[in-house]
N, C-alpha and C positions, 0 to 999 in steps of 0.2 A: 892409191893416192895420186897416181900419175894423171888422172883426169881432173884434178883440182887445179883451178886457175885463179890467179889474181885478177881483179877487174882494174888493171892499171894499163890503159892503152899505150902509154909512152914507154913501157918496159919491154925489151925483147923477150920472147917466150911466153908472154901473156896474151890475152885476147887482143888481137890487132884491130885497128879501126875498120878495116875491110871485113872483119869477121863479126861485126857488131850484132848481126842477126835481126830477128823480127822485133817490132815494137812491142808485141805481146810479151816477149821475154823481158823487155825493160819494165813493163807494168808489173809483171810477176816478181821481178827482182825488187822493185821499189816496195811493193806490198809485203814481200818477204822480209825486207830490211826493217820496215816499220813494225811488223808483227814480232820479229825477233827482239828488237830493242824494247818494245812494249813488254814482252815477256820477261826480259832481263830486269827492267826497271820495276816491274810489279813484284819481282822476287827480292826487291830491296838491294839491288846491286847497281852501282854506277860503273860504267866501263871506263870513262875518263880519258879515252884515247880513240874516239871514233874518227876514223879517217879511211880514205880509199884503200890504202895499203893493208888495212886490217880486215878487209872484206874478201872472202874467198867464194868462188863459185864451184860447186860440185854437183854435176848432173842437173844444171839449171836451178839449183837451190843455193841461196846465199848462206854463208856461215860466217859468224863473227869470231875473229881471232884476237889474240894479244890482250889478255886481261891483266897484264903485269901491273898496270897503274890503277886497276880497278879497286873499288871499295865495296865491302859487304857490310850491310848494316843489320843490327838485331831486328827480329820480327816486330817488336813493338815501336820501332822508330817511326816518327812522323815524317814521312818523305816529302810532304809539302814544304816543310821548313828547310829540308836539305836542298830541294830543287830551287827554292827562292833565295837562299842565302849562300849556297856554294857556287862560286863562279865556274867550277869545272863542269857542273851539270849543264850550265848554259853553253859551255864550249862543246859539250856533247851534242846539244841541239844544233849548233852551228855546223858541226861535222856531219850530222845527218843531212842537213840542207845541202852541203857541198857534195855529198855522195849522190843525193838525188839529182842534183844538177849534172854531175859527171855522167851518170847513167843516161839521163834524158838527152843531153847534148853529145854524148859519146866523146867527150874530151875532158881531160883533167881540169878541175877547177883550180885556177891559180890566183894568188893574191900576194900583195906586198905588205910586209909588216911596217914598212917605213914610208 
C-alpha cells in the first residue's frame, strides 16, 4: 500500500506539482474516474462525498475511497427520481467536475462558500 498516493498537490508526501507526469496519465485518470463513478451509480450506490481527498492513485489507477456518507438503494429503486430530487447526488456531480478540473489544471479547485 506504500505506492498508493492521494491526488492532492497541496499536501506534503502526495504527488507534487513537479511530478504531475504525462497528459496521457491525466486522460487515463479522468476516464478511470468517470468509469468508476458510473459503475458505482449503476449499482445504485450514491457516494455523497466525491472530492479530491477521496481519490487515491495506485499504479496509475484511480480508486475511490470514503463511502462513509454513501447510500445504497434497493435493486428496484428508480434512480432517476433519486438523481433529480436528492441534492446530494447533484453535489456528487459538482465534485466530479472539481476533480476533473484539478487533474486537468494540476491545481486544487478552490471556491468560497460566502
